[in-house]
MIFI-269499 format. One record per residue: residue in three letters; x, y, z of N, C-alpha, C, O in turn. Coordinates in nm, 4 decimals. Example, Ala and Ser with C-alpha at 12.3 -4.5 7.8 and 13.67 -1.06 7.14 Angstrom:
BEGIN
PT  residuo      n_px      n_py      n_pz     ca_px     ca_py     ca_pz      c_px      c_py      c_pz      o_px      o_py      o_pz
PT      ALA    1.3190   -0.5690    0.7800    1.2300   -0.4500    0.7800    1.3200   -0.3300    0.7800    1.4236   -0.3319    0.8465
PT      SER    1.2850   -0.2250    0.7080    1.3670   -0.1060    0.7140    1.2900    0.0030    0.7870    1.3409    0.1138    0.8039
END
This chain:
BEGIN
PT  residuo      n_px      n_py      n_pz     ca_px     ca_py     ca_pz      c_px      c_py      c_pz      o_px      o_py      o_pz
PT      UNK    0.0976   -0.1361   -0.0301   -0.0293    0.0288   -0.0312    0.1176    0.1415    0.0268    0.2151    0.1523    0.1011
PT      UNK    0.0344    0.2029   -0.0762    0.0974    0.3764   -0.0827    0.1765    0.3931    0.0808    0.1486    0.3068    0.1641
PT      UNK    0.2648    0.4958    0.1161    0.2654    0.5273    0.2305    0.1889    0.6465    0.2596    0.1767    0.6658    0.3805
PT      UNK    0.1314    0.7359    0.1816    0.0497    0.8096    0.1643   -0.0751    0.7771    0.1562   -0.1466    0.8437    0.2312
PT      UNK   -0.1231    0.7068    0.0993   -0.2700    0.6337    0.1627   -0.3169    0.5421    0.2843   -0.4308    0.5155    0.3229
PT      UNK   -0.1854    0.5005    0.3349   -0.1573    0.4558    0.4547   -0.1809    0.5542    0.5025   -0.3038    0.5543    0.4959
PT      UNK   -0.1422    0.6789    0.5667   -0.1116    0.7998    0.6388   -0.2901    0.8530    0.6428   -0.3476    0.8699    0.7504
PT      UNK   -0.3484    0.8706    0.5296   -0.4545    0.8938    0.5008   -0.5605    0.7960    0.5743   -0.6491    0.8398    0.6477
PT      UNK   -0.5471    0.6990    0.5546   -0.6223    0.6140    0.6063   -0.6410    0.6106    0.7496   -0.7593    0.6017    0.7822
PT      UNK   -0.5508    0.6156    0.8517   -0.4714    0.6152    0.9605   -0.5671    0.7422    1.0209   -0.6531    0.7220    1.1066
PT      UNK   -0.5409    0.8669    0.9669   -0.5880    0.9838    0.9604   -0.7724    0.9558    1.0031   -0.8258    0.9809    1.1111
PT      UNK   -0.8435    0.8920    0.8672   -0.9332    0.9013    0.8567   -0.9929    0.7964    0.9637   -1.1133    0.8009    0.9891
PT      UNK   -0.9221    0.7166    1.0166   -0.9677    0.5929    1.1321   -0.9525    0.6690    1.2507   -1.0338    0.6273    1.3332
PT      UNK   -0.8825    0.7646    1.2971   -0.8417    0.8265    1.3817   -0.9789    0.9186    1.4076   -1.0545    0.8988    1.5027
PT      UNK   -1.0004    1.0354    1.2943   -1.1110    1.1052    1.3216   -1.2485    1.0247    1.3392   -1.3327    1.0519    1.4247
PT      UNK   -1.2588    0.9134    1.2380   -1.3868    0.8405    1.2833   -1.4049    0.8206    1.4472   -1.4914    0.8715    1.5184
PT      UNK   -1.3078    0.7399    1.4816   -1.2750    0.7453    1.6534   -1.3054    0.8644    1.7114   -1.3950    0.8669    1.7959
PT      UNK   -1.2352    0.9841    1.6754   -1.3139    1.1142    1.7981   -1.4439    1.1227    1.7481   -1.5235    1.1129    1.8416
PT      UNK   -1.4958    1.1359    1.6467   -1.6259    1.1742    1.6045   -1.7176    1.0629    1.6818   -1.8252    1.0962    1.7313
PT      UNK   -1.6612    0.9084    1.6903   -1.7862    0.8446    1.7822   -1.7850    0.8915    1.9497   -1.8833    0.8892    2.0238
PT      UNK   -1.6551    0.9313    1.9840   -1.6416    0.9259    2.1021   -1.7186    1.0647    2.1463   -1.7416    1.1156    2.2560
PT      UNK   -1.7427    1.0961    2.0337   -1.8132    1.3121    2.0977   -1.9037    1.2893    2.0554   -1.9774    1.3761    2.1022
PT      UNK   -2.0046    1.1833    1.9463   -2.1317    1.1720    1.9619   -2.1743    1.0706    2.1097   -2.2731    1.1086    2.1725
PT      UNK   -2.1003    0.9471    2.1601   -2.0623    0.9317    2.2937   -2.1120    1.0831    2.3823   -2.2233    1.1346    2.3922
PT      UNK   -2.0031    1.1171    2.4278   -2.0044    1.2384    2.5507   -2.1044    1.2921    2.5300   -2.1562    1.3205    2.6380
PT      UNK   -2.2162    1.3516    2.3742   -2.3159    1.4346    2.3841   -2.4219    1.3827    2.4420   -2.5022    1.4446    2.5118
PT      UNK   -2.4253    1.2577    2.4122   -2.6003    1.2153    2.4509   -2.5547    1.1991    2.5520   -2.6475    1.2283    2.6275
PT      UNK   -2.4811    1.1744    2.6054   -2.4808    1.1244    2.7660   -2.4730    1.3208    2.8542   -2.5377    1.3698    2.9467
PT      UNK   -2.3938    1.3612    2.7902   -2.4037    1.5062    2.8736   -2.5746    1.5644    2.8362   -2.6232    1.6481    2.9123
PT      UNK   -2.6552    1.5143    2.7185   -2.7946    1.5464    2.7164   -2.8580    1.4968    2.8160   -2.9465    1.5643    2.8685
PT      UNK   -2.8202    1.3405    2.8744   -2.8632    1.2407    2.9414   -2.9807    1.1677    2.8632   -3.0772    1.1153    2.9188
PT      UNK   -2.9548    1.1727    2.7017   -3.0313    1.0695    2.6099   -2.9988    0.9226    2.6218   -2.9107    0.8952    2.5402
PT      UNK   -3.0361    0.8189    2.6917   -2.9901    0.7187    2.7558   -3.0369    0.6125    2.5927   -2.9869    0.5022    2.5707
PT      UNK   -3.1343    0.6776    2.5041   -3.1507    0.5712    2.4395   -3.0471    0.6339    2.3202   -2.9803    0.5520    2.2571
PT      UNK   -3.0314    0.7975    2.2844   -2.9354    0.7577    2.1651   -2.7865    0.7180    2.2246   -2.6968    0.6834    2.1477
PT      UNK   -2.7650    0.7264    2.3824   -2.6340    0.6510    2.3689   -2.6342    0.5586    2.3921   -2.5193    0.5185    2.4103
PT      UNK   -2.7575    0.4354    2.4147   -2.6657    0.2949    2.3616   -2.6754    0.3121    2.2524   -2.5718    0.2676    2.2030
PT      UNK   -2.7730    0.3730    2.1336   -2.7781    0.3500    1.9675   -2.6039    0.3821    1.9780   -2.5268    0.2862    1.9823
PT      UNK   -2.5663    0.4848    1.9805   -2.4196    0.5025    1.9378   -2.3213    0.4125    2.0108   -2.2420    0.3539    1.9370
PT      UNK   -2.3107    0.3898    2.1422   -2.2286    0.2512    2.1960   -2.2586    0.1076    2.0964   -2.1752    0.0412    2.0349
PT      UNK   -2.3988    0.0888    2.1049   -2.3846   -0.0427    2.0244   -2.3381   -0.0378    1.9031   -2.3053   -0.1486    1.8609
PT      UNK   -2.3232    0.0474    1.8325   -2.2435    0.0840    1.6862   -2.1191    0.0774    1.7025   -2.0658    0.0412    1.5976
PT      UNK   -2.0261    0.1002    1.8073   -1.9035    0.1025    1.8197   -1.8286   -0.0456    1.8193   -1.8812   -0.1401    1.8780
PT      UNK   -1.7130   -0.0585    1.7552   -1.6344   -0.1773    1.7948   -1.5757   -0.1852    1.9357   -1.5675   -0.0833    2.0043
PT      UNK   -1.5316   -0.3130    1.9834   -1.4829   -0.3755    2.1410   -1.3459   -0.2365    2.1618   -1.3346   -0.1738    2.2671
PT      UNK   -1.2736   -0.2173    2.0629   -1.1465   -0.1108    2.0721   -1.2079    0.0399    2.1098   -1.1847    0.1154    2.2042
PT      UNK   -1.2828    0.0488    2.0122   -1.3623    0.2054    2.0538   -1.4381    0.2226    2.2048   -1.4214    0.3216    2.2761
PT      UNK   -1.5226    0.1096    2.2389   -1.5554    0.0846    2.3468   -1.4821    0.0630    2.4485   -1.5349    0.0758    2.5590
PT      UNK   -1.3470    0.0260    2.4401   -1.2524    0.0394    2.5610   -1.1873    0.1927    2.5640   -1.1557    0.2361    2.6748
PT      UNK   -1.1727    0.2498    2.4841   -1.1560    0.3886    2.4407   -1.2179    0.4963    2.4996   -1.1596    0.5981    2.5369
PT      UNK   -1.3790    0.4663    2.5113   -1.4999    0.4970    2.5765   -1.4477    0.5394    2.7079   -1.4079    0.6414    2.7641
PT      UNK   -1.4743    0.3605    2.7403   -1.4464    0.3738    2.9107   -1.2889    0.4173    2.9454   -1.2893    0.4913    3.0437
PT      UNK   -1.2045    0.4023    2.9132   -1.1277    0.4474    2.9447   -1.1180    0.6375    2.9408   -1.0726    0.6968    3.0386
PT      UNK   -1.1574    0.6992    2.8402   -1.1795    0.7935    2.8680   -1.2620    0.9059    2.9940   -1.2411    1.0026    3.0672
PT      UNK   -1.3922    0.7830    2.9403   -1.4534    0.8457    3.0775   -1.3878    0.8311    3.1963   -1.3514    0.9259    3.2660
PT      UNK   -1.3733    0.7291    3.2190   -1.2598    0.7081    3.3956   -1.1967    0.8344    3.4181   -1.2060    0.8982    3.5230
PT      UNK   -1.1202    0.8752    3.2979   -1.0106    0.9710    3.3162   -1.0662    1.0748    3.3321   -1.0107    1.1518    3.4104
PT      UNK   -1.1990    1.1218    3.2655   -1.3046    1.2760    3.2817   -1.3562    1.2661    3.4048   -1.3766    1.3729    3.4626
PT      UNK   -1.3808    1.1739    3.4563   -1.4358    1.1294    3.5724   -1.3611    1.1719    3.7192   -1.4030    1.2288    3.8200
PT      UNK   -1.2453    1.1224    3.6848   -1.1684    1.1539    3.7860   -1.1121    1.2476    3.7989   -1.0767    1.2796    3.9124
PT      UNK   -1.0770    1.3409    3.6711   -1.0086    1.5100    3.6815   -1.1694    1.5562    3.7392   -1.1608    1.6027    3.8528
PT      UNK   -1.2458    1.5548    3.7106   -1.4162    1.6225    3.7383   -1.4172    1.5984    3.8989   -1.4601    1.7027    3.9482
PT      UNK   -1.3960    1.5305    3.9723   -1.3983    1.4980    4.0861   -1.2861    1.5761    4.1743   -1.3038    1.6343    4.2813
PT      UNK   -1.1637    1.5610    4.0987   -1.0702    1.6293    4.1993   -1.0794    1.8096    4.1771   -1.0555    1.8920    4.2653
PT      UNK   -1.1108    1.8323    4.0682   -1.1507    1.9776    4.0228   -1.2697    2.0384    4.1495   -1.2799    2.1489    4.2026
PT      UNK   -1.3341    1.9343    4.1631   -1.4781    2.0034    4.2417   -1.4184    2.0020    4.3459   -1.4220    2.0940    4.4276
PT      UNK   -1.3308    1.8583    4.3629   -1.2990    1.8642    4.5433   -1.1798    1.9998    4.6040   -1.1335    2.0215    4.7160
PT      UNK   -1.1643    2.0603    4.4891   -1.0206    2.1891    4.4902   -1.1452    2.3323    4.5711   -1.1492    2.4068    4.6690
PT      UNK   -1.2282    2.2969    4.4467   -1.3380    2.3962    4.4690   -1.4611    2.4373    4.6134   -1.5166    2.5388    4.6554
PT      UNK   -1.4579    2.3165    4.6431   -1.5155    2.2751    4.8130   -1.4892    2.3599    4.9163   -1.3687    2.3360    4.9248
PT      UNK   -1.5132    2.4546    5.0158   -1.4840    2.4749    5.0888   -1.4042    2.3826    5.2083   -1.3683    2.4355    5.3134
END
């Protein structure tokens, strides 16, 4: 495979994963569980792992930020 094409395919894959994550976060922020379930169902196991890891990191960071603001 041509190196340029391989690079383009890699970028497309990264963009696709990023957009899938953004859709899931958007549905979660809106509290739209039905659409969130649909987003998650369409993801690959690898994408689901990335979403789970990102959610854990986001949750921990948010808890730390809240703790710093509490009197």
